[in-house]
C-alpha positions as CSV (number, residue, x, y, z in Angstrom):
1,X,0.0,0.0,0.0
2,X,1.3,3.4,-0.9
3,X,1.6,5.9,2.0
4,X,2.0,9.1,-0.1
5,X,0.5,10.7,-3.1
6,X,2.6,10.5,-6.2
7,X,3.8,14.0,-7.3
8,X,2.2,13.5,-10.7
9,X,-1.3,13.7,-9.2
10,X,-3.0,16.9,-10.1
11,X,-5.9,18.8,-8.5
12,X,-8.2,17.8,-11.3
13,X,-7.6,14.1,-10.6
14,X,-8.6,14.3,-6.9
15,X,-12.0,13.1,-5.9
16,X,-14.4,15.4,-4.1
17,X,-13.9,13.5,-0.8
18,X,-10.1,13.8,-1.1
19,X,-10.2,17.5,-1.9
20,X,-12.2,18.1,1.2
21,X,-9.7,16.0,3.2
22,X,-7.0,18.3,1.9
23,X,-9.0,21.3,3.0
24,X,-9.5,19.8,6.5
25,X,-5.8,19.2,6.9
26,X,-5.0,22.8,5.8
27,X,-7.7,24.2,8.2
28,X,-6.2,22.2,11.1
29,X,-2.8,23.8,10.4
30,X,-4.1,27.3,10.4
31,X,-6.1,26.6,13.6
32,X,-3.0,25.5,15.6
33,X,-0.9,28.3,14.3
34,X,-3.3,31.2,14.8
35,X,-4.7,29.8,18.0
36,X,-1.2,29.8,19.5
37,X,-1.2,33.6,19.1
38,X,-4.2,34.0,21.4
39,X,-4.2,30.9,23.5
40,X,-1.0,31.9,25.3
41,X,-2.5,35.2,26.5
42,X,-4.8,33.4,29.0
43,X,-1.7,31.5,30.3
44,X,0.4,34.6,30.9
45,X,-0.5,35.1,34.6
46,X,0.4,31.4,35.3
47,X,3.6,31.7,33.3
48,X,4.6,34.9,35.2
49,X,4.1,33.1,38.6
50,X,5.8,29.9,37.6
51,X,8.8,31.3,35.7
52,X,9.0,34.6,37.7
53,X,8.8,36.5,34.4
54,X,8.8,40.3,34.1
55,X,6.4,42.3,32.0
56,X,8.8,42.5,29.2
57,X,9.3,38.7,29.4
58,X,5.5,38.2,29.0
59,X,5.5,40.6,26.1
60,X,8.3,38.7,24.3
61,X,6.5,35.4,25.0
62,X,3.7,36.7,22.7
63,X,5.8,38.9,20.4
64,X,8.6,36.4,19.7
65,X,6.0,34.3,18.0
66,X,4.1,37.0,16.0
67,X,7.4,38.8,15.1
68,X,8.8,35.7,13.4
69,X,5.5,35.1,11.6
70,X,5.4,38.6,10.3
71,X,9.0,38.5,9.1
72,X,9.0,35.3,7.2
73,X,5.5,34.7,5.8
74,X,6.3,36.0,2.3
75,X,9.6,34.1,2.1
76,X,8.0,30.8,3.1
77,X,5.3,31.2,0.4
78,X,7.8,31.8,-2.4
79,X,10.1,29.0,-1.2
80,X,7.1,26.6,-1.2
81,X,6.2,27.7,-4.8
82,X,9.8,26.8,-5.8
83,X,10.7,23.7,-3.8
84,X,7.2,22.1,-3.5
85,X,4.3,23.1,-1.3
86,X,3.7,19.7,0.3
87,X,7.3,19.3,1.2
88,X,7.5,22.7,2.8
89,X,4.2,22.2,4.5
90,X,5.5,18.9,6.1
91,X,8.7,20.6,7.2
92,X,6.7,23.4,8.8
93,X,4.5,21.0,10.7
94,X,7.6,19.2,12.0
95,X,9.3,22.4,13.1
96,X,6.1,23.7,14.7
97,X,5.6,20.5,16.6
98,X,9.2,20.5,17.8
99,X,8.9,24.1,18.9
100,X,5.7,23.3,20.8
101,X,7.3,20.4,22.6
102,X,10.3,22.6,23.6
103,X,7.8,25.3,24.9
104,X,6.2,22.8,27.1
105,X,9.5,21.8,28.6
106,X,11.0,25.3,29.0
107,X,12.7,25.7,32.4
108,X,12.8,29.5,32.2
109,X,11.4,32.5,30.4
110,X,14.4,32.8,28.1
111,X,14.0,29.2,27.0
112,X,10.3,29.7,26.5
113,X,10.9,32.8,24.3
114,X,13.5,30.9,22.2
115,X,11.2,28.0,21.7
116,X,8.3,30.3,20.8
117,X,10.5,31.7,18.0
118,X,11.2,28.2,16.7
119,X,7.5,27.4,16.9
120,X,6.7,30.4,14.8
121,X,9.4,29.5,12.2
122,X,7.4,26.4,11.6
123,X,4.2,28.4,11.5
124,X,5.5,30.6,8.7
125,X,5.6,27.5,6.5
126,X,2.0,26.6,7.2
127,X,-0.4,29.4,6.7
128,X,0.7,30.8,3.3
129,X,1.5,27.4,2.0
130,X,-1.8,25.9,3.2
131,X,-3.6,28.7,1.3
132,X,-1.7,27.9,-1.9
133,X,-2.5,24.2,-1.4
134,X,-6.2,24.9,-1.0
135,X,-6.2,27.2,-4.1
136,X,-4.6,24.6,-6.3
137,X,-6.7,21.7,-4.9
138,X,-10.0,23.2,-5.9
139,X,-9.8,24.0,-9.7
140,X,-13.4,25.1,-10.1
141,X,-13.8,28.8,-9.5
142,X,-17.0,28.7,-7.4
143,X,-15.8,25.6,-5.4
144,X,-12.4,27.3,-4.9
145,X,-14.0,30.5,-3.6
146,X,-16.0,28.6,-1.1
147,X,-13.0,26.6,0.1
148,X,-10.9,29.7,0.5
149,X,-13.8,31.3,2.4
150,X,-13.9,28.3,4.8
151,X,-10.1,28.4,5.2
152,X,-10.1,32.2,5.8
153,X,-12.8,32.0,8.5
154,X,-10.6,29.6,10.5
155,X,-8.2,32.5,11.3
156,X,-10.6,34.8,13.1
157,X,-12.3,31.8,14.8
158,X,-9.1,30.4,16.1
159,X,-8.0,33.9,17.4
160,X,-11.2,34.3,19.3
161,X,-11.6,30.8,20.7
162,X,-7.9,30.5,21.8
163,X,-8.4,32.0,25.2
164,X,-11.4,29.8,25.9
165,X,-9.6,26.6,25.1
166,X,-6.5,27.9,26.8
167,X,-8.4,28.6,30.0
168,X,-9.7,25.1,30.2
169,X,-6.2,23.6,29.6
170,X,-4.5,25.9,32.1
171,X,-7.0,25.2,34.8
172,X,-7.1,21.5,34.2
173,X,-3.6,20.5,33.2
174,X,-1.4,23.6,33.7
175,X,0.0,26.2,31.3
176,X,2.5,23.8,29.7
177,X,-0.5,21.8,28.3
178,X,-1.3,24.6,25.8
179,X,1.9,23.8,24.0
180,X,2.1,20.0,24.2
181,X,-1.5,19.6,23.0
182,X,-0.2,20.7,19.6
183,X,2.2,17.7,19.3
184,X,-0.3,14.9,18.6
185,X,-2.3,17.2,16.3
186,X,0.8,18.0,14.3
187,X,1.9,14.4,14.1
188,X,-1.5,13.4,12.7
189,X,-1.4,16.3,10.2
190,X,2.1,15.1,9.0
191,X,0.8,11.6,8.3
192,X,-2.4,12.8,6.6
193,X,-0.4,15.3,4.5
194,X,1.9,12.5,3.2
195,X,-1.2,10.4,2.4
196,X,-3.7,12.8,0.9
197,X,-2.0,16.1,-0.2
198,X,-0.6,16.2,-3.7
199,X,2.6,17.9,-4.4
200,X,2.5,21.1,-6.4
201,X,4.7,24.0,-7.5
202,X,4.1,27.3,-9.1
203,X,4.6,27.7,-12.8
204,X,6.9,30.5,-12.0
205,X,8.1,31.0,-8.4
206,X,9.4,34.3,-7.1
207,X,13.1,34.3,-6.5
208,X,14.7,34.6,-3.0
209,X,15.4,38.2,-2.0
210,X,18.0,38.0,0.8
211,X,18.6,41.7,1.1
212,X,14.9,42.5,1.2
213,X,14.4,39.8,3.8
214,X,17.2,41.1,6.0
215,X,15.9,44.7,5.8
216,X,12.4,43.6,6.8
217,X,13.7,41.7,9.8
218,X,15.8,44.8,10.9
219,X,12.8,47.1,10.6
220,X,10.3,44.9,12.5
221,X,12.8,43.6,15.1
222,X,14.3,47.0,15.9
223,X,10.9,48.7,16.3
224,X,9.5,46.0,18.5
225,X,12.6,45.6,20.7
226,X,12.8,49.4,21.1
227,X,9.1,49.6,22.2
228,X,9.3,46.7,24.6
229,X,12.6,47.6,26.3
230,X,11.9,51.4,26.4
231,X,10.0,51.0,29.7
232,X,13.2,49.8,31.3
233,X,15.9,51.7,29.4
234,X,14.0,54.9,28.6
235,X,13.4,56.4,25.2
236,X,16.5,58.5,25.3
237,X,18.8,55.5,26.0
238,X,21.5,55.1,23.4
239,X,20.4,51.6,22.8
240,X,16.8,52.6,22.0
241,X,17.9,55.5,19.8
242,X,20.3,53.3,17.9
243,X,17.5,50.7,17.3
244,X,15.2,53.4,16.0
245,X,17.9,54.7,13.7
246,X,18.5,51.1,12.4
247,X,14.7,50.8,11.7
248,X,14.6,54.1,9.8
249,X,17.7,53.3,7.7
250,X,16.4,49.8,7.0
251,X,13.0,51.3,5.9
252,X,14.9,53.7,3.5
253,X,16.9,50.7,2.3
254,X,13.7,48.9,1.4
255,X,12.3,51.9,-0.5
256,X,15.6,52.3,-2.4
257,X,16.4,48.6,-3.1
258,X,13.2,46.7,-3.6
259,X,11.9,48.6,-6.7
260,X,15.1,47.6,-8.6
261,X,14.5,43.9,-8.2
262,X,12.6,41.8,-10.7
263,X,11.1,39.7,-7.9
264,X,11.2,41.9,-4.8
265,X,10.1,40.5,-1.4
266,X,7.9,43.6,-1.0
267,X,6.2,44.5,-4.3
268,X,6.0,48.2,-3.7
269,X,3.9,48.8,-6.9
270,X,1.0,47.2,-5.1
271,X,0.9,50.2,-2.8
272,X,-0.2,52.4,-5.7
273,X,-3.6,50.8,-5.2
274,X,-5.5,52.8,-2.5
275,X,-7.7,49.7,-1.5
276,X,-4.5,47.6,-1.1
277,X,-2.6,50.3,0.9
278,X,-5.7,50.9,3.1
279,X,-6.1,47.1,3.7
280,X,-2.5,46.9,5.0
281,X,-3.1,49.9,7.3
282,X,-6.5,48.5,8.5
283,X,-4.9,45.1,9.2
284,X,-2.2,46.9,11.3
285,X,-4.7,49.0,13.2
286,X,-7.2,46.2,13.7
287,X,-4.9,43.6,15.0
288,X,-2.9,46.1,17.0
289,X,-6.1,47.0,18.8
290,X,-7.2,43.4,19.3
291,X,-3.7,42.3,20.4
292,X,-3.7,45.0,23.0
293,X,-7.2,43.9,24.1
294,X,-6.3,40.3,24.5
295,X,-3.0,41.0,26.3
296,X,-4.6,43.3,28.9
297,X,-8.0,41.6,29.3
298,X,-6.8,38.1,30.3
299,X,-4.6,39.7,33.0
300,X,-7.4,42.1,34.1
301,X,-9.8,39.2,34.6
302,X,-7.3,37.0,36.4
303,X,-5.0,39.3,38.3
304,X,-7.4,42.2,39.1
305,X,-10.7,40.4,39.4
306,X,-9.3,37.1,40.7
307,X,-10.9,34.8,38.2
308,X,-9.5,31.4,37.2
309,X,-8.1,30.9,33.7
310,X,-11.2,29.0,32.6
311,X,-13.6,31.6,33.9
312,X,-11.5,34.3,32.2
313,X,-11.7,32.3,29.0
314,X,-15.4,31.9,29.3
315,X,-15.8,35.7,29.7
316,X,-14.3,36.0,26.3
317,X,-17.0,33.6,24.9
318,X,-19.0,36.6,23.4
319,X,-16.0,37.4,21.2
320,X,-15.7,33.9,19.9
321,X,-19.5,33.4,19.3
322,X,-19.9,36.7,17.5
323,X,-16.8,36.0,15.4
324,X,-18.1,32.6,14.4
325,X,-21.5,34.0,13.5
326,X,-20.5,37.2,11.8
327,X,-17.4,36.2,9.8
328,X,-19.3,34.1,7.1
329,X,-22.2,36.7,7.0
330,X,-19.7,39.5,6.5
331,X,-17.9,37.5,3.8
332,X,-21.1,37.2,1.9
333,X,-22.0,40.9,2.4
334,X,-18.5,41.9,1.1
335,X,-19.1,39.7,-1.9
336,X,-22.4,41.4,-2.7
337,X,-22.0,45.0,-1.5
338,X,-18.3,45.6,-1.1
339,X,-16.2,46.2,2.0
340,X,-17.3,49.7,3.0
341,X,-20.2,48.8,5.4
342,X,-18.3,46.0,7.3
343,X,-15.2,48.3,7.7
344,X,-17.3,51.1,9.1
345,X,-19.1,48.8,11.4
346,X,-15.8,47.2,12.6
347,X,-14.2,50.6,13.2
348,X,-17.3,51.9,15.1
349,X,-17.4,48.8,17.3
350,X,-13.7,49.1,18.1
351,X,-14.1,52.8,18.9
352,X,-17.0,52.1,21.2
353,X,-15.3,49.1,22.8
354,X,-12.1,51.1,23.5
355,X,-14.1,54.1,24.8
356,X,-16.3,51.9,27.1
357,X,-13.2,50.1,28.4
358,X,-11.8,53.3,29.8
359,X,-14.5,53.1,32.6
360,X,-13.5,49.6,33.7
361,X,-12.5,49.2,37.3
362,X,-12.0,46.3,39.7
363,X,-15.7,46.5,40.8
364,X,-17.3,46.9,37.3
365,X,-20.4,44.6,37.2
366,X,-19.7,41.5,35.1
367,X,-22.7,42.1,32.7
368,X,-21.2,45.4,31.8
369,X,-17.9,43.8,31.1
370,X,-19.5,41.2,28.8
371,X,-21.4,43.9,27.0
372,X,-18.1,45.6,26.2
373,X,-16.6,42.3,25.0
374,X,-19.6,42.0,22.6
375,X,-18.4,45.1,20.9
376,X,-15.0,43.6,20.4
377,X,-16.7,40.4,19.0
378,X,-18.6,42.5,16.5
379,X,-15.3,44.2,15.6
380,X,-13.4,41.0,15.0
381,X,-16.2,39.3,13.2
382,X,-16.6,42.1,10.6
383,X,-13.0,43.3,10.1
384,X,-11.2,40.2,8.6
385,X,-13.2,39.5,5.4
386,X,-13.0,43.0,4.1
387,X,-9.3,43.2,4.7
388,X,-8.5,40.3,2.4
389,X,-11.1,41.5,-0.1
390,X,-9.6,45.0,-0.2
391,X,-6.1,43.7,-0.5
392,X,-6.7,41.6,-3.6
393,X,-9.5,43.7,-5.1
394,X,-8.7,44.7,-8.7
395,X,-5.2,43.2,-8.4
396,X,-3.7,40.9,-11.1
397,X,-4.4,37.3,-10.1
398,X,-0.6,36.7,-10.5
399,X,-0.1,39.0,-7.5
400,X,-3.1,37.8,-5.5
401,X,-0.9,35.5,-3.4
402,X,1.7,38.3,-2.7
403,X,-1.1,40.8,-1.8
404,X,-2.7,38.2,0.5
405,X,0.6,37.4,2.2
406,X,1.3,41.1,2.8
407,X,-2.1,41.5,4.4
408,X,-1.3,38.5,6.7
409,X,2.0,40.1,7.5
410,X,0.1,43.3,8.4
411,X,-2.1,41.4,10.8
412,X,0.9,39.7,12.5
413,X,2.8,43.0,12.7
414,X,-0.3,44.7,14.2
415,X,-0.6,42.0,16.9
416,X,3.1,42.3,17.7
417,X,2.8,46.1,18.1
418,X,-0.4,45.9,20.1
419,X,1.2,43.6,22.7
420,X,4.5,45.7,22.7
421,X,2.7,49.0,23.1
422,X,0.1,47.9,25.7
423,X,2.7,46.2,27.9
424,X,4.9,49.3,27.7
425,X,2.1,51.6,28.7
426,X,0.9,49.5,31.6
427,X,4.5,48.7,32.7
428,X,5.0,48.0,36.4
429,X,1.3,48.5,37.2
430,X,0.7,45.0,36.0
431,X,2.4,43.6,39.1
432,X,0.6,45.9,41.5
433,X,-2.9,45.1,40.1
434,X,-6.1,46.7,41.4
435,X,-6.7,50.4,40.6
436,X,-3.1,50.9,39.6
437,X,-3.6,48.5,36.7
438,X,-7.0,49.8,35.6
439,X,-5.7,53.4,35.7
440,X,-2.6,52.5,33.7
441,X,-4.9,50.8,31.1
442,X,-6.6,54.1,30.2
443,X,-3.8,55.0,27.8
444,X,-4.2,51.7,26.0
445,X,-7.9,52.1,25.7
446,X,-7.6,55.6,24.3
447,X,-5.2,54.2,21.7
448,X,-7.7,51.5,20.8
449,X,-10.4,54.1,20.4
450,X,-8.2,56.1,18.1
451,X,-7.4,52.9,16.0
452,X,-11.1,52.3,15.6
453,X,-11.6,55.8,14.3
454,X,-8.7,55.3,11.8
455,X,-10.4,52.1,10.5
456,X,-13.6,53.9,9.9
457,X,-11.9,56.7,8.0
458,X,-9.9,54.3,5.9
459,X,-13.0,52.2,5.2
460,X,-14.7,55.3,3.7
461,X,-11.7,56.6,1.8
462,X,-10.7,53.2,0.3
463,X,-14.1,52.1,-1.1
464,X,-15.1,54.9,-3.3
465,X,-14.8,55.3,-7.1
466,X,-11.5,57.2,-6.9
467,X,-10.0,54.4,-4.8
468,X,-11.3,51.7,-7.2
469,X,-9.8,53.6,-10.1
470,X,-6.3,53.5,-8.4
471,X,-6.7,49.7,-8.1
472,X,-7.5,49.4,-11.8
473,X,-4.5,51.6,-12.7
474,X,-2.2,49.5,-10.5
475,X,-3.5,46.3,-12.1
476,X,-2.9,47.8,-15.6
477,X,0.6,48.7,-14.5
478,X,1.4,45.1,-13.8
479,X,0.0,44.2,-17.1
480,X,2.2,46.7,-18.9
481,X,5.4,45.8,-17.0
482,X,4.9,42.1,-17.1
483,X,3.9,41.9,-20.8
484,X,0.1,41.9,-20.6
485,X,-2.3,39.0,-20.8
486,X,-5.9,37.8,-21.0
487,X,-7.8,39.4,-18.1
488,X,-11.0,38.3,-16.5
489,X,-13.3,39.1,-13.5
490,X,-11.8,38.0,-10.2
491,X,-13.8,35.1,-8.6
492,X,-16.3,35.9,-5.9
493,X,-17.5,33.7,-3.1
494,X,-21.1,34.3,-4.4
495,X,-20.2,33.2,-7.9
496,X,-22.1,29.9,-8.2
497,X,-21.3,29.1,-11.8
498,X,-19.8,25.6,-12.3
499,X,-16.6,27.0,-13.8
500,X,-14.6,23.8,-13.5
501,X,-16.1,22.4,-16.7
502,X,-15.6,25.5,-18.7
503,X,-12.9,25.5,-21.4
504,X,-9.7,27.2,-20.4
505,X,-10.4,27.1,-16.6
506,X,-7.3,28.2,-14.8
507,X,-5.7,26.8,-11.7
508,X,-3.6,29.2,-9.7
509,X,-1.7,29.6,-6.5
510,X,-0.6,32.6,-4.4
511,X,2.5,34.3,-5.7
512,X,2.6,32.5,-9.1
513,X,1.7,33.5,-12.6
514,X,-1.5,32.2,-14.2
515,X,-0.8,29.5,-16.8
516,X,-2.9,29.2,-19.9
517,X,-5.8,26.9,-20.5
518,X,-5.5,23.4,-18.9
519,X,-5.3,21.9,-22.4
520,X,-2.4,23.9,-23.6
521,X,-0.6,25.2,-20.4
522,X,2.8,26.7,-21.2
523,X,5.0,28.7,-19.0
524,X,6.1,30.9,-21.9
525,X,2.5,32.0,-22.3
526,X,1.7,32.6,-18.6
527,X,-1.0,35.1,-18.4
528,X,-1.8,38.0,-16.0
529,X,-5.2,38.9,-14.6
530,X,-6.4,42.4,-13.9
531,X,-9.7,44.2,-13.8
532,X,-11.5,47.5,-14.3
533,X,-13.8,48.5,-11.4
534,X,-17.4,49.3,-12.3
535,X,-20.1,51.3,-10.4
536,X,-22.2,48.1,-9.9
537,X,-19.4,46.4,-7.9
538,X,-18.4,43.9,-10.6
539,X,-14.7,44.0,-11.7
540,X,-15.0,43.6,-15.5
541,X,-12.1,42.2,-17.3
542,X,-9.9,43.7,-20.0
543,X,-7.3,42.0,-22.2
544,X,-4.1,43.7,-23.5
545,X,-3.2,42.8,-27.0
546,X,-0.1,40.8,-27.7
547,X,-1.1,37.9,-25.5
548,X,-1.5,35.6,-28.4
549,X,-5.1,34.9,-27.6
550,X,-8.4,35.8,-29.3
551,X,-9.7,39.3,-28.4
552,X,-13.2,39.3,-27.0
553,X,-14.1,43.0,-27.2
554,X,-14.7,45.4,-30.0
555,X,-13.2,48.6,-28.5
556,X,-9.8,49.3,-27.2
557,X,-7.9,51.8,-25.1
558,X,-4.2,52.4,-24.9
559,X,-2.2,51.4,-21.8
560,X,1.4,52.4,-22.3
561,X,2.5,50.8,-25.5
562,X,-0.2,48.2,-25.5
563,X,-3.8,48.5,-26.7
564,X,-6.5,47.0,-24.5
565,X,-9.9,45.7,-25.3
566,X,-12.6,45.7,-22.8
567,X,-14.8,42.8,-22.0
568,X,-17.9,43.9,-20.1
569,X,-19.4,40.5,-19.4
570,X,-18.3,37.7,-17.1
571,X,-16.1,35.2,-18.8
572,X,-18.7,32.4,-18.5
573,X,-20.7,34.3,-21.2
574,X,-19.5,33.5,-24.7
575,X,-21.6,36.1,-26.6
576,X,-20.1,39.1,-28.1
577,X,-19.4,42.0,-25.7
578,X,-19.3,45.7,-25.6
579,X,-17.7,48.4,-23.4
580,X,-20.9,48.9,-21.4
581,X,-21.6,47.0,-18.3
582,X,-24.9,45.0,-18.7
583,X,-25.6,45.3,-15.0
584,X,-25.7,49.0,-14.5
585,X,-25.0,50.7,-17.9
586,X,-21.7,52.1,-16.7
587,X,-19.2,52.6,-19.5
588,X,-16.1,50.5,-18.6
589,X,-13.1,52.4,-19.8
């Protein structure tokens, strides 16, 4: 009996049952990786007592994990495209499992922080690679959109449910159990991956960018270290000033070096799209606010109010329940109406939650506390789907993986900064507890309130016609620079057309170019996807000439040196098309 899938197996040859087994394996990987961001928060008081950790030690216990995730997500995705996704996925599972085991055995806070960094190194090989595996396993457009929706919902759900599961484990088995529980899950995932997941690679993988990678690590590491250690050393300390100078110089190095590379680690041209740039900023603000909320809340409930870890986790149940209910509903709303309303609702909920938290005290009635946590649940349940949608909206499909990875990097960076900033603001008040702690929290809650207001403003600015136009122009720029290609509407989770049986259906993966039709796929004719935004919300496709394919429109516009014909109907319609959207009458130019 064979124990692994031959590399020759393709997504189109997999049965429906096996495709959903692959999806389950990938979802399990994202659950353990993302849950380990939040599950450790509820264990921080027990870790502090057992390992005699300082506030900065607790901050690094969380941030060592999220910092490594933020630094290496893009690198892991491009490496998997080149070496093989299943292979890197299995390596990531093994490293993550080893890191989890070492965390559970850590004799001191330094060892725990080092093991957390190793654990995160494995985690970087799981999330982006799992996303690529899911995308290539489901070749049908509608089926793929639904699978990606399920996969994406696991992230917010895991983040919200982590404290609840962590509380049960800490009370029942001790804080070390939150780490060793990962080991059997990872072992089962490794076996199932070898048995059911087919190997796949990108038609054209992005090349390794060592200079860009080093600069990113310097920027993130220097900023986070400076923030965390500033409470002990002071902002005017030579060490802190030197770290900030390194961060500034590294950022300038990124701006100067990355545009000159053919395959940069950070594709700065993406930032010419207002929706994409806003999505990254929203991800930073959103997860910065939620990271600060989790870091302080679990300690407020246990150290100030004297709750057990399990009771504290159950108090966060409103966040988990609302995230579970609202995430899929928000995804469908974004698919139909766009991201504006969910972003405004998320920003308003975070603003109200931060403002209401200012009034928390050691004697605040529990129903009032739970009502505040409902606001944070509404926020988390409505903010994640529009971030991903805005990041990839109107982008060439060849860049969808890079855009999605950068959005994930923004989330991890935001969580890292939220923990670093909140711990620095609270400082020594954490050990004193009581009114000293709740008074010190006020600065954090004002910050959270401000972050919510920023999300509302960005949600309004990034979803108008002007912003959509910048996304279309950025997509056209990639078409010009990369040689142009056949372009088509980006898939939507609400698109129920059975596209898998259509001629020329394309299979893609994050960070790779789109090959030609399945019957005549050639690397030399890899094709780019872009779109023109329309008033009705549909991204209508256009097709630069010179791609070697039949043109489907009757009118053209110039884009640099290439002329472009506009197709104003979805690609499942084979009739002749014009430049006028059939849905709303908008002229698509």
